MINU-505148 format. One record per atom (N, C-alpha, C, O): atom name; x negated, y, z; residue in one letter. Coordinates in pm, 1 decimal. Layout:
! MINU-505148
<name=CA u=X v=Y w=Z resn=a>
...
//
This chain:
! MINU-505148
<name=N u=1425.8 v=-1659.5 w=1335.7 resn=m>
<name=CA u=1304.5 v=-1589.5 w=1192.9 resn=m>
<name=C u=1370.6 v=-1605.3 w=1109.3 resn=m>
<name=O u=1423.0 v=-1716.3 w=1100.6 resn=m>
<name=N u=1399.7 v=-1505.4 w=1009.9 resn=m>
<name=CA u=1421.8 v=-1566.2 w=868.1 resn=m>
<name=C u=1331.4 v=-1593.8 w=823.4 resn=m>
<name=O u=1231.9 v=-1522.6 w=836.7 resn=m>
<name=N u=1328.0 v=-1769.9 w=714.2 resn=k>
<name=CA u=1235.4 v=-1822.1 w=633.8 resn=k>
<name=C u=1261.0 v=-1807.2 w=522.7 resn=k>
<name=O u=1322.1 v=-1885.4 w=449.8 resn=k>
<name=N u=1189.3 v=-1639.1 w=480.5 resn=v>
<name=CA u=1186.6 v=-1612.0 w=355.3 resn=v>
<name=C u=1020.2 v=-1617.0 w=314.1 resn=v>
<name=O u=951.2 v=-1553.8 w=394.0 resn=v>
<name=N u=940.6 v=-1685.6 w=196.1 resn=s>
<name=CA u=842.4 v=-1699.5 w=194.0 resn=s>
<name=C u=801.2 v=-1563.2 w=50.7 resn=s>
<name=O u=849.9 v=-1516.7 w=-52.4 resn=s>
<name=N u=699.1 v=-1552.9 w=125.7 resn=v>
<name=CA u=676.6 v=-1390.5 w=51.6 resn=v>
<name=C u=521.8 v=-1371.0 w=33.2 resn=v>
<name=O u=453.3 v=-1320.8 w=122.4 resn=v>
<name=N u=460.2 v=-1421.0 w=-109.5 resn=s>
<name=CA u=318.7 v=-1518.8 w=-122.9 resn=s>
<name=C u=245.4 v=-1388.1 w=-171.1 resn=s>
<name=O u=148.9 v=-1409.4 w=-244.5 resn=s>
<name=N u=283.4 v=-1214.4 w=-133.5 resn=k>
<name=CA u=151.7 v=-1088.5 w=-159.4 resn=k>
<name=C u=237.3 v=-1011.5 w=-93.7 resn=k>
<name=O u=354.7 v=-1019.7 w=-129.6 resn=k>
<name=N u=207.4 v=-929.5 w=3.9 resn=a>
<name=CA u=235.0 v=-769.0 w=21.2 resn=a>
<name=C u=162.8 v=-682.8 w=84.1 resn=a>
<name=O u=85.1 v=-705.5 w=176.8 resn=a>
<name=N u=202.7 v=-520.4 w=3.8 resn=r>
<name=CA u=112.9 v=-440.2 w=2.2 resn=r>
<name=C u=174.9 v=-343.7 w=34.2 resn=r>
<name=O u=260.5 v=-303.6 w=-44.6 resn=r>
<name=N u=151.4 v=-264.8 w=175.0 resn=v>
<name=CA u=255.0 v=-139.4 w=187.0 resn=v>
<name=C u=132.6 v=-28.4 w=130.1 resn=v>
<name=O u=15.0 v=-61.3 w=114.2 resn=v>
<name=N u=188.6 v=111.3 w=103.3 resn=h>
<name=CA u=117.3 v=242.5 w=87.4 resn=h>
<name=C u=184.5 v=316.5 w=156.8 resn=h>
<name=O u=305.4 v=327.2 w=136.0 resn=h>
<name=N u=119.2 v=387.7 w=259.3 resn=v>
<name=CA u=172.3 v=497.0 w=324.0 resn=v>
<name=C u=121.3 v=629.7 w=330.7 resn=v>
<name=O u=1.2 v=632.6 w=357.7 resn=v>
<name=N u=187.8 v=765.2 w=310.7 resn=s>
<name=CA u=137.7 v=863.1 w=323.6 resn=s>
<name=C u=241.5 v=977.4 w=354.6 resn=s>
<name=O u=354.8 v=1001.2 w=312.6 resn=s>
<name=N u=144.3 v=1048.1 w=459.1 resn=m>
<name=CA u=221.8 v=1100.7 w=561.3 resn=m>
<name=C u=132.8 v=1289.8 w=517.7 resn=m>
<name=O u=14.3 v=1320.8 w=530.0 resn=m>
<name=N u=253.7 v=1377.8 w=466.8 resn=r>
<name=CA u=230.1 v=1534.6 w=426.2 resn=r>
<name=C u=256.3 v=1585.9 w=591.5 resn=r>
<name=O u=353.2 v=1568.9 w=665.4 resn=r>
<name=N u=110.0 v=1663.7 w=615.3 resn=n>
<name=CA u=135.4 v=1771.6 w=726.8 resn=n>
<name=C u=83.0 v=1903.9 w=723.9 resn=n>
<name=O u=47.4 v=1933.2 w=609.8 resn=n>
<name=N u=67.1 v=1984.4 w=797.8 resn=r>
<name=CA u=96.4 v=2148.7 w=796.9 resn=r>
<name=C u=35.7 v=2157.1 w=896.0 resn=r>
<name=O u=64.5 v=2081.0 w=988.4 resn=r>
<name=N u=-69.0 v=2252.7 w=910.5 resn=q>
<name=CA u=-131.8 v=2293.9 w=1027.3 resn=q>
<name=C u=-176.7 v=2450.9 w=979.4 resn=q>
<name=O u=-224.3 v=2496.9 w=875.7 resn=q>
<name=N u=-133.4 v=2512.4 w=1119.4 resn=e>
<name=CA u=-158.1 v=2671.8 w=1083.1 resn=e>
<name=C u=-229.9 v=2732.9 w=1196.7 resn=e>
<name=O u=-266.3 v=2657.0 w=1286.5 resn=e>
<name=N u=-247.9 v=2821.6 w=1203.2 resn=g>
<name=CA u=-282.8 v=2899.2 w=1384.1 resn=g>
<name=C u=-441.5 v=2885.0 w=1363.8 resn=g>
<name=O u=-508.9 v=2893.3 w=1261.1 resn=g>
<name=N u=-492.8 v=2850.6 w=1552.2 resn=s>
<name=CA u=-662.8 v=2847.0 w=1524.4 resn=s>
<name=C u=-608.9 v=2796.1 w=1692.1 resn=s>
<name=O u=-550.6 v=2837.3 w=1792.3 resn=s>
<name=N u=-668.1 v=2693.3 w=1641.9 resn=v>
<name=CA u=-746.2 v=2610.4 w=1800.5 resn=v>
<name=C u=-826.7 v=2647.8 w=1864.3 resn=v>
<name=O u=-848.2 v=2575.7 w=1961.7 resn=v>
<name=N u=-922.8 v=2783.6 w=1850.8 resn=l>
<name=CA u=-997.0 v=2867.9 w=1956.1 resn=l>
<name=C u=-854.6 v=2957.4 w=1983.1 resn=l>
<name=O u=-821.2 v=2968.7 w=2101.1 resn=l>
<name=N u=-806.4 v=2993.6 w=1924.8 resn=q>
<name=CA u=-725.8 v=3133.1 w=1984.5 resn=q>
<name=C u=-601.9 v=3092.0 w=2017.8 resn=q>
<name=O u=-503.1 v=3164.5 w=2029.0 resn=q>
<name=N u=-609.9 v=2925.9 w=2040.3 resn=g>
<name=CA u=-449.4 v=2880.1 w=2099.0 resn=g>
<name=C u=-338.7 v=2908.4 w=2075.8 resn=g>
<name=O u=-251.8 v=2931.9 w=2159.8 resn=g>
<name=N u=-321.3 v=2910.6 w=1897.5 resn=t>
<name=CA u=-229.0 v=2939.0 w=1845.1 resn=t>
<name=C u=-196.4 v=2803.2 w=1693.3 resn=t>
<name=O u=-126.4 v=2794.0 w=1592.4 resn=t>
<name=N u=-270.7 v=2745.6 w=1746.9 resn=v>
<name=CA u=-264.9 v=2627.0 w=1638.9 resn=v>
<name=C u=-132.8 v=2554.7 w=1637.9 resn=v>
<name=O u=-104.0 v=2504.6 w=1746.6 resn=v>
<name=N u=-66.3 v=2541.5 w=1563.5 resn=k>
<name=CA u=54.2 v=2454.4 w=1529.0 resn=k>
<name=C u=43.8 v=2356.3 w=1422.4 resn=k>
<name=O u=-33.3 v=2376.3 w=1328.6 resn=k>
<name=N u=125.4 v=2237.3 w=1430.7 resn=t>
<name=CA u=107.5 v=2131.9 w=1338.2 resn=t>
<name=C u=262.6 v=2088.3 w=1297.0 resn=t>
<name=O u=360.2 v=2106.0 w=1369.9 resn=t>
<name=N u=264.7 v=2029.9 w=1169.5 resn=s>
<name=CA u=443.8 v=1933.5 w=1163.9 resn=s>
<name=C u=368.4 v=1873.9 w=1081.7 resn=s>
<name=O u=256.8 v=1907.9 w=1042.4 resn=s>
<name=N u=446.6 v=1759.2 w=1048.0 resn=c>
<name=CA u=482.8 v=1669.7 w=947.3 resn=c>
<name=C u=550.7 v=1709.5 w=836.1 resn=c>
<name=O u=659.8 v=1765.8 w=845.3 resn=c>
<name=N u=491.2 v=1683.4 w=719.0 resn=l>
<name=CA u=615.3 v=1725.4 w=583.1 resn=l>
<name=C u=693.7 v=1618.9 w=561.6 resn=l>
<name=O u=802.2 v=1620.5 w=503.6 resn=l>
<name=N u=632.6 v=1515.1 w=613.6 resn=g>
<name=CA u=717.3 v=1395.7 w=557.8 resn=g>
<name=C u=619.7 v=1297.5 w=557.7 resn=g>
<name=O u=500.1 v=1312.9 w=582.6 resn=g>
<name=N u=692.3 v=1170.4 w=521.0 resn=i>
<name=CA u=643.2 v=1025.4 w=526.4 resn=i>
<name=C u=694.7 v=961.8 w=436.4 resn=i>
<name=O u=816.8 v=959.3 w=420.6 resn=i>
<name=N u=582.9 v=877.6 w=335.8 resn=e>
<name=CA u=653.3 v=854.5 w=226.0 resn=e>
<name=C u=578.3 v=687.4 w=216.9 resn=e>
<name=O u=455.3 v=685.3 w=221.5 resn=e>
<name=N u=657.3 v=543.4 w=203.5 resn=t>
<name=CA u=594.5 v=455.7 w=220.7 resn=t>
<name=C u=649.0 v=399.5 w=58.6 resn=t>
<name=O u=710.2 v=465.0 w=-25.8 resn=t>
<name=N u=607.5 v=270.9 w=52.5 resn=r>
<name=CA u=581.0 v=213.9 w=-51.6 resn=r>
<name=C u=576.7 v=54.1 w=-56.0 resn=r>
<name=O u=468.4 v=-1.8 w=-73.0 resn=r>
<name=N u=655.4 v=5.0 w=-45.8 resn=l>
<name=CA u=643.2 v=-193.6 w=-28.9 resn=l>
<name=C u=587.7 v=-252.3 w=-128.2 resn=l>
<name=O u=570.4 v=-176.4 w=-223.5 resn=l>
<name=N u=551.1 v=-363.5 w=-144.4 resn=e>
<name=CA u=515.8 v=-408.3 w=-301.9 resn=e>
<name=C u=501.6 v=-566.1 w=-255.9 resn=e>
<name=O u=401.5 v=-618.9 w=-207.5 resn=e>
<name=N u=624.9 v=-624.9 w=-283.4 resn=l>
<name=CA u=614.6 v=-762.6 w=-293.4 resn=l>
<name=C u=608.2 v=-829.7 w=-380.6 resn=l>
<name=O u=600.2 v=-787.9 w=-496.1 resn=l>
<name=N u=610.4 v=-963.0 w=-345.0 resn=e>
<name=CA u=576.6 v=-1079.7 w=-405.0 resn=e>
<name=C u=629.8 v=-1219.3 w=-338.3 resn=e>
<name=O u=612.2 v=-1257.7 w=-222.7 resn=e>
<name=N u=713.6 v=-1296.5 w=-465.5 resn=s>
<name=CA u=814.0 v=-1363.7 w=-377.7 resn=s>
<name=C u=884.6 v=-1404.8 w=-539.6 resn=s>
<name=O u=899.4 v=-1340.4 w=-643.5 resn=s>
<name=N u=929.6 v=-1600.3 w=-480.8 resn=d>
<name=CA u=1021.4 v=-1667.4 w=-543.2 resn=d>
<name=C u=1163.8 v=-1677.8 w=-509.4 resn=d>
<name=O u=1237.6 v=-1762.0 w=-560.6 resn=d>
<name=N u=1192.3 v=-1611.9 w=-443.3 resn=e>
<name=CA u=1296.2 v=-1619.0 w=-347.3 resn=e>
<name=C u=1408.0 v=-1496.7 w=-382.5 resn=e>
<name=O u=1375.3 v=-1379.2 w=-399.1 resn=e>
<name=N u=1536.9 v=-1544.5 w=-389.8 resn=p>
<name=CA u=1637.9 v=-1417.9 w=-483.3 resn=p>
<name=C u=1612.0 v=-1301.7 w=-427.7 resn=p>
<name=O u=1529.8 v=-1292.4 w=-336.5 resn=p>
<name=N u=1669.5 v=-1212.6 w=-468.9 resn=p>
<name=CA u=1646.6 v=-1040.5 w=-400.9 resn=p>
<name=C u=1705.7 v=-1036.7 w=-287.4 resn=p>
<name=O u=1651.1 v=-1031.5 w=-177.2 resn=p>
<name=N u=1840.8 v=-1039.6 w=-315.4 resn=e>
<name=CA u=1947.3 v=-1044.0 w=-248.8 resn=e>
<name=C u=1860.3 v=-1121.7 w=-65.0 resn=e>
<name=O u=1886.8 v=-1059.2 w=37.7 resn=e>
<name=N u=1787.0 v=-1223.2 w=-56.6 resn=r>
<name=CA u=1703.1 v=-1266.6 w=40.2 resn=r>
<name=C u=1597.3 v=-1180.7 w=116.1 resn=r>
<name=O u=1597.7 v=-1154.6 w=236.4 resn=r>
<name=N u=1496.3 v=-1137.4 w=11.0 resn=v>
<name=CA u=1411.3 v=-1056.1 w=17.9 resn=v>
<name=C u=1461.5 v=-902.9 w=78.8 resn=v>
<name=O u=1380.8 v=-836.0 w=143.4 resn=v>
<name=N u=1568.6 v=-864.4 w=58.9 resn=a>
<name=CA u=1613.1 v=-729.1 w=67.7 resn=a>
<name=C u=1674.9 v=-750.1 w=221.3 resn=a>
<name=O u=1670.0 v=-650.4 w=293.4 resn=a>
<name=N u=1732.0 v=-870.4 w=276.7 resn=a>
<name=CA u=1732.0 v=-921.9 w=375.0 resn=a>
<name=C u=1694.4 v=-940.2 w=425.3 resn=a>
<name=O u=1748.2 v=-983.0 w=527.4 resn=a>
<name=N u=1491.8 v=-925.5 w=410.1 resn=l>
<name=CA u=1414.7 v=-972.7 w=524.1 resn=l>
<name=C u=1359.7 v=-817.5 w=510.0 resn=l>
<name=O u=1323.4 v=-752.4 w=608.0 resn=l>
<name=N u=1359.1 v=-787.1 w=428.7 resn=v>
<name=CA u=1362.0 v=-590.3 w=473.3 resn=v>
<name=C u=1410.9 v=-502.9 w=537.0 resn=v>
<name=O u=1367.7 v=-395.2 w=578.3 resn=v>
<name=N u=1524.0 v=-563.7 w=545.6 resn=r>
<name=CA u=1620.5 v=-484.2 w=623.8 resn=r>
<name=C u=1592.8 v=-480.6 w=720.3 resn=r>
<name=O u=1556.8 v=-381.8 w=784.3 resn=r>
<name=N u=1607.1 v=-633.6 w=768.5 resn=n>
<name=CA u=1587.9 v=-657.5 w=928.1 resn=n>
<name=C u=1455.3 v=-636.5 w=974.3 resn=n>
<name=O u=1462.4 v=-622.3 w=1096.3 resn=n>
<name=N u=1324.0 v=-626.7 w=931.1 resn=a>
<name=CA u=1200.1 v=-547.9 w=923.4 resn=a>
<name=C u=1188.7 v=-430.8 w=972.2 resn=a>
<name=O u=1138.0 v=-402.2 w=1080.7 resn=a>
<name=N u=1254.3 v=-329.7 w=862.0 resn=e>
<name=CA u=1305.6 v=-209.0 w=872.0 resn=e>
<name=C u=1403.7 v=-165.3 w=1031.1 resn=e>
<name=O u=1366.3 v=-87.3 w=1118.7 resn=e>
<name=N u=1517.7 v=-234.7 w=1027.8 resn=n>
<name=CA u=1554.0 v=-193.6 w=1165.2 resn=n>
<name=C u=1538.9 v=-263.8 w=1312.3 resn=n>
<name=O u=1608.4 v=-260.3 w=1413.9 resn=n>
<name=N u=1382.2 v=-347.2 w=1267.9 resn=g>
<name=CA u=1366.8 v=-394.5 w=1379.3 resn=g>
<name=C u=1236.3 v=-330.1 w=1470.1 resn=g>
<name=O u=1176.9 v=-350.7 w=1575.9 resn=g>
<name=N u=1233.6 v=-198.2 w=1302.5 resn=c>
<name=CA u=1059.0 v=-138.8 w=1382.8 resn=c>
<name=C u=1120.3 v=-27.1 w=1485.6 resn=c>
<name=O u=1197.7 v=65.8 w=1462.7 resn=c>
<name=N u=1070.0 v=-61.4 w=1583.7 resn=f>
<name=CA u=1045.7 v=77.4 w=1715.9 resn=f>
<name=C u=996.3 v=215.4 w=1653.1 resn=f>
<name=O u=1076.4 v=308.3 w=1663.1 resn=f>
<name=N u=894.2 v=236.9 w=1599.7 resn=t>
<name=CA u=850.8 v=349.0 w=1542.4 resn=t>
<name=C u=918.4 v=388.8 w=1363.0 resn=t>
<name=O u=924.7 v=500.8 w=1312.3 resn=t>
<name=N u=942.9 v=311.9 w=1326.8 resn=m>
<name=CA u=973.1 v=404.9 w=1206.3 resn=m>
<name=C u=1196.0 v=425.8 w=1250.9 resn=m>
<name=O u=1272.1 v=496.4 w=1184.6 resn=m>
<name=N u=1225.0 v=364.5 w=1339.0 resn=q>
<name=CA u=1377.8 v=383.1 w=1420.5 resn=q>
<name=C u=1361.3 v=484.8 w=1502.7 resn=q>
<name=O u=1462.4 v=530.0 w=1556.3 resn=q>
<name=N u=1254.4 v=533.8 w=1526.8 resn=a>
<name=CA u=1196.4 v=670.9 w=1604.9 resn=a>
<name=C u=1202.4 v=792.8 w=1564.1 resn=a>
<name=O u=1252.5 v=897.2 w=1606.0 resn=a>
<name=N u=1119.4 v=748.4 w=1440.7 resn=l>
<name=CA u=1132.2 v=864.2 w=1312.3 resn=l>
<name=C u=1216.2 v=906.3 w=1233.9 resn=l>
<name=O u=1197.3 v=1010.3 w=1170.7 resn=l>
<name=N u=1323.7 v=835.1 w=1222.7 resn=l>
<name=CA u=1446.5 v=842.1 w=1108.6 resn=l>
<name=C u=1583.9 v=867.0 w=1195.3 resn=l>
<name=O u=1691.9 v=891.7 w=1141.6 resn=l>
<name=N u=1563.5 v=856.6 w=1343.4 resn=t>
<name=CA u=1665.6 v=884.6 w=1470.6 resn=t>
<name=C u=1563.9 v=974.9 w=1598.6 resn=t>
<name=O u=1517.6 v=928.4 w=1702.8 resn=t>
<name=N u=1554.2 v=1096.1 w=1551.5 resn=p>
<name=CA u=1475.9 v=1109.3 w=1689.6 resn=p>
<name=C u=1526.5 v=1110.7 w=1794.1 resn=p>
<name=O u=1645.9 v=1136.2 w=1809.6 resn=p>
<name=N u=1424.9 v=1076.6 w=1911.8 resn=v>
<name=CA u=1483.8 v=1041.8 w=2048.4 resn=v>
<name=C u=1373.9 v=1109.1 w=2173.6 resn=v>
<name=O u=1251.7 v=1116.9 w=2161.1 resn=v>
<name=N u=1462.0 v=1157.8 w=2305.5 resn=p>
<name=CA u=1414.6 v=1243.2 w=2374.2 resn=p>
<name=C u=1207.0 v=1204.1 w=2359.7 resn=p>
<name=O u=1153.4 v=1112.5 w=2297.4 resn=p>
<name=N u=1145.7 v=1306.9 w=2437.7 resn=f>
<name=CA u=975.4 v=1326.5 w=2426.8 resn=f>
<name=C u=970.2 v=1335.4 w=2578.8 resn=f>
<name=O u=988.7 v=1445.8 w=2630.1 resn=f>
<name=N u=953.3 v=1259.2 w=2633.8 resn=t>
<name=CA u=882.0 v=1363.4 w=2800.6 resn=t>
<name=C u=737.5 v=1323.7 w=2768.0 resn=t>
<name=O u=684.6 v=1240.8 w=2694.0 resn=t>
<name=N u=696.6 v=1415.6 w=2852.2 resn=r>
<name=CA u=516.7 v=1414.2 w=2885.2 resn=r>
<name=C u=517.0 v=1459.7 w=2978.4 resn=r>
<name=O u=616.5 v=1499.2 w=3039.1 resn=r>
<name=N u=371.3 v=1466.8 w=3022.8 resn=a>
<name=CA u=296.9 v=1483.6 w=3161.7 resn=a>
<name=C u=161.6 v=1455.3 w=3165.5 resn=a>
<name=O u=107.1 v=1352.4 w=3125.5 resn=a>
<name=N u=103.4 v=1566.3 w=3223.0 resn=v>
<name=CA u=-42.4 v=1599.4 w=3214.7 resn=v>
<name=C u=-76.1 v=1633.2 w=3329.7 resn=v>
<name=O u=-30.5 v=1730.3 w=3390.2 resn=v>
<name=N u=-172.8 v=1542.9 w=3376.8 resn=t>
<name=CA u=-241.3 v=1561.4 w=3577.0 resn=t>
<name=C u=-354.7 v=1545.8 w=3563.6 resn=t>
<name=O u=-408.6 v=1446.0 w=3515.7 resn=t>
<name=N u=-425.9 v=1679.2 w=3619.7 resn=l>
<name=CA u=-573.9 v=1705.0 w=3638.5 resn=l>
<name=C u=-589.2 v=1625.5 w=3787.1 resn=l>
<name=O u=-491.3 v=1614.0 w=3860.9 resn=l>
<name=N u=-733.9 v=1567.0 w=3826.4 resn=n>
<name=CA u=-746.9 v=1534.3 w=3966.3 resn=n>
<name=C u=-623.8 v=1467.7 w=3989.5 resn=n>
<name=O u=-606.0 v=1438.1 w=4107.6 resn=n>
<name=N u=-581.2 v=1452.5 w=3951.9 resn=g>
<name=CA u=-450.3 v=1354.5 w=4068.5 resn=g>
<name=C u=-346.9 v=1432.6 w=4067.2 resn=g>
<name=O u=-243.2 v=1373.3 w=4096.9 resn=g>
<name=N u=-330.5 v=1587.1 w=4035.1 resn=s>
<name=CA u=-204.6 v=1680.9 w=4058.6 resn=s>
<name=C u=-150.1 v=1707.7 w=3894.4 resn=s>
<name=O u=-237.9 v=1675.5 w=3814.4 resn=s>
<name=N u=-72.2 v=1739.9 w=3854.1 resn=l>
<name=CA u=39.8 v=1770.0 w=3799.0 resn=l>
<name=C u=-0.6 v=1908.0 w=3709.0 resn=l>
<name=O u=1.6 v=2019.8 w=3760.4 resn=l>
<name=N u=-31.9 v=1888.1 w=3589.6 resn=l>
<name=CA u=-93.3 v=2049.7 w=3512.1 resn=l>
<name=C u=56.8 v=2110.8 w=3481.4 resn=l>
<name=O u=137.8 v=2043.3 w=3417.9 resn=l>
<name=N u=85.1 v=2225.9 w=3524.1 resn=p>
<name=CA u=183.2 v=2291.8 w=3481.1 resn=p>
<name=C u=201.3 v=2279.1 w=3303.5 resn=p>
<name=O u=82.6 v=2278.0 w=3270.8 resn=p>
<name=N u=238.5 v=2274.4 w=3242.7 resn=s>
<name=CA u=303.1 v=2283.5 w=3076.9 resn=s>
<name=C u=309.2 v=2411.2 w=3007.4 resn=s>
<name=O u=422.9 v=2457.9 w=3014.5 resn=s>
<name=N u=234.8 v=2478.0 w=2948.3 resn=s>
<name=CA u=239.6 v=2530.3 w=2905.8 resn=s>
<name=C u=334.0 v=2557.9 w=2756.6 resn=s>
<name=O u=325.7 v=2669.6 w=2705.5 resn=s>
<name=N u=398.4 v=2480.3 w=2709.0 resn=v>
<name=CA u=481.7 v=2438.6 w=2598.4 resn=v>
<name=C u=620.1 v=2559.0 w=2627.7 resn=v>
<name=O u=718.2 v=2559.7 w=2553.3 resn=v>
//
């Protein structure tokens, strides 16, 4: 663990999305247009140490890394114990 003192932390996250089509007609399509984060920190530590802390946190975040570097995504749906054919 890094021993970096942070007295205050606040994060702002916004996600821009788009939706088109109709759920009722089975034509709905959604997409993510972007995710923006802003991390506000207060610390008496040297900026290099805080930057190293942030870098380690981001590099160790499974969600962030999956979004930055797309990964295979598999899915399965069962209905009453039987595999439901995919309509994708």
